[in-house]
C-alpha positions in Angstrom: 95.8 125.7 107.4 93.2 128.0 109.2 89.5 127.6 108.6 86.3 129.0 109.9 86.7 127.0 113.1 90.0 128.9 113.8 90.0 130.7 117.2 89.8 134.5 116.7 92.8 134.9 118.9 94.9 132.7 116.5 94.3 135.0 113.5 97.6 136.8 112.8 97.4 140.4 113.8 94.4 140.1 116.2 95.5 141.5 119.6 94.4 140.2 122.9 92.0 143.2 123.6 90.0 142.4 120.4 89.9 138.7 121.1 88.8 139.3 124.7 86.1 141.7 123.7 84.7 139.3 121.2 84.9 136.4 123.6 82.9 138.5 126.0 80.0 138.4 123.5 80.5 134.6 123.1 82.3 135.0 119.8 85.3 132.6 119.8 85.8 131.4 116.3 86.1 133.1 112.9 83.1 131.4 111.6 80.9 132.9 114.3 81.5 136.3 112.8 80.0 135.5 109.4 77.0 137.6 108.7 77.4 139.8 111.8 77.1 143.5 111.4 80.6 145.1 111.7 79.1 148.4 113.0 77.7 146.6 116.0 81.0 144.8 116.6 82.8 148.2 116.7 80.8 149.0 119.8 82.9 146.5 121.7 85.8 148.1 123.5 89.1 146.9 121.9 87.6 146.0 118.5 89.0 148.5 116.0 89.3 148.9 112.2 92.6 147.0 112.0 91.2 143.9 113.7 88.1 144.2 111.5 90.1 144.2 108.3 92.1 141.2 109.4 89.0 139.2 110.4 87.2 140.2 107.2 90.2 139.0 105.2 90.1 135.7 107.0 86.4 135.3 106.4 86.8 136.1 102.7 89.5 133.4 102.4 86.7 130.9 103.1 83.9 132.5 101.2 82.2 134.3 104.1 82.0 137.9 105.2 80.9 140.3 107.8 77.8 142.4 107.0 78.8 146.0 106.2 82.5 145.1 106.6 85.2 147.7 107.3 86.5 149.6 104.3 89.9 148.4 103.1 92.9 150.5 104.3 93.9 153.0 101.7 97.6 152.7 101.6 100.0 154.4 99.2 103.5 153.6 98.0 106.0 155.7 100.1 109.6 156.5 99.4 111.7 158.4 102.0 115.3 159.4 102.3 117.6 157.3 104.5 117.9 153.5 105.0 116.0 151.8 107.9 117.3 148.3 107.7 113.7 147.0 107.4 113.7 144.8 104.3 111.5 142.0 103.1 113.4 138.7 103.6 113.2 137.7 99.9 114.9 140.9 98.6 118.4 139.9 97.5 119.8 143.2 96.2 121.8 144.9 99.0 124.7 147.4 99.3 128.1 145.6 99.1 131.7 146.4 100.1 132.9 146.2 96.5 134.7 149.4 95.3 132.6 150.9 92.5 135.7 152.4 90.9 137.5 149.0 90.8 134.3 147.4 89.4 134.1 150.0 86.6 137.9 149.6 85.9 137.3 145.9 85.3 134.8 146.3 82.5 135.5 146.4 78.8 137.2 149.5 77.5 134.1 151.3 76.4 132.0 150.6 79.5 134.9 151.3 81.7 135.4 154.8 80.2 131.6 155.5 80.4 131.4 154.2 83.9 134.1 156.5 85.0 132.3 159.4 83.5 129.1 158.5 85.2 130.8 158.1 88.5 132.1 161.6 88.2 128.7 163.0 87.0 126.6 161.4 89.7 129.1 162.1 92.4 129.4 165.8 91.6 125.6 166.2 91.3 124.8 164.5 94.5 127.8 165.1 96.7 127.6 161.4 97.7 130.0 158.5 97.6 129.2 155.7 95.2 128.1 152.3 96.6 127.8 149.0 94.8 124.3 147.5 95.1 124.2 143.9 94.0 126.6 142.7 91.4 126.3 145.5 88.8 124.4 148.6 90.1 126.1 151.7 91.4 124.0 153.9 93.7 124.2 157.3 95.4 122.3 158.1 98.5 119.9 155.8 100.3 116.2 155.7 100.5 113.6 153.4 102.1 110.5 152.3 100.1 107.3 150.8 101.4 104.7 149.7 98.9 100.9 149.7 99.6 101.2 145.9 99.9 103.4 146.4 102.9 106.6 145.1 101.1 109.5 147.3 102.0 113.2 147.7 101.7 116.3 150.0 101.3 117.8 151.0 98.0 119.8 153.8 96.4 118.2 157.2 95.4 120.0 157.7 92.1 122.4 155.5 90.2 123.4 153.6 87.1 124.4 150.2 85.8 127.0 150.0 83.0 125.5 146.9 81.4 127.1 145.4 78.3 124.1 146.1 76.0 123.0 149.4 77.4 123.6 151.8 80.3 120.8 152.0 82.8 120.2 155.3 84.6 118.0 155.1 87.7 116.0 157.6 89.7 116.1 160.5 87.2 112.4 160.5 86.0 109.2 161.8 87.5 110.2 165.3 88.6 109.1 168.8 87.4 111.7 169.2 84.7 112.5 165.6 84.0 110.6 165.4 80.7 112.0 168.7 79.4 115.6 167.7 80.3 115.2 164.2 78.9 113.9 165.7 75.6 117.2 167.6 75.4 119.7 165.1 76.7 120.1 163.0 73.5 119.4 159.5 72.2 117.8 157.2 74.8 114.7 155.2 75.6 112.6 155.4 78.7 111.6 152.4 80.8 109.3 152.2 83.8 112.1 152.3 86.3 115.1 153.6 84.4 116.4 155.4 81.3 118.3 153.2 78.8 121.3 154.6 76.8 123.4 152.7 74.3 126.3 155.2 74.4 127.2 158.3 76.4 128.6 159.7 73.2 125.0 160.2 72.0 124.2 162.4 75.1 124.8 166.0 76.0 126.7 165.5 79.3 125.9 169.0 80.6 122.2 168.3 80.2 122.7 164.9 81.8 124.5 166.6 84.8 121.6 169.0 85.1 119.1 166.2 84.9 120.9 164.2 87.7 121.2 167.3 89.9 117.5 168.1 89.4 116.4 164.6 90.4 118.7 164.7 93.4 117.3 168.0 94.6 113.7 167.0 94.1 113.9 163.3 95.1 113.6 160.6 96.1 111.7 159.4 93.0 108.1 158.4 93.3 107.5 154.6 93.0 106.4 153.3 89.7 
């Protein structure tokens, strides 16, 4: 485990230019930076804000700090269309080769019927082919998300999961007319990441079609 005696060049993310510049001022270890004024260190060629934030984070891990440290980077969650293949290693939900139509056909009679209807609705509204994601989610279109924490991955833009207890509809909230259309669509409940429906029979399918099309045209959805 690293400590204040750790070489500056061994701190993850610290490039050679920054390490060389600090070494030129006889600064070789993390601990030597404690209490130094960050604004003075920025005068060294090769020492920039990214290096400063990483060094400050390392100091804070051990109860120390730069004086007047660099401001934290202001990152935002970002979602963009298209997959990139960059995915955190612990993310286990990926697109599969399972045929969504076959998957839906293998469900109990009620969910099989409703799944077939949703396949048609989402497909017509998006113009995309359905893809299985994980064991039970059916997605249309692909997006890449990157959270402010740096965690990122690929997923589908819109989709649904015909679960036994309730149907889950994904990606249809957060757009200009979403609330209006949801108020008209029929009986449902709204979660943070999806809309839950017990039965399609309780929904106005034409409004649902309009809701899906509206989300597709205005998407991808903002992150929660």
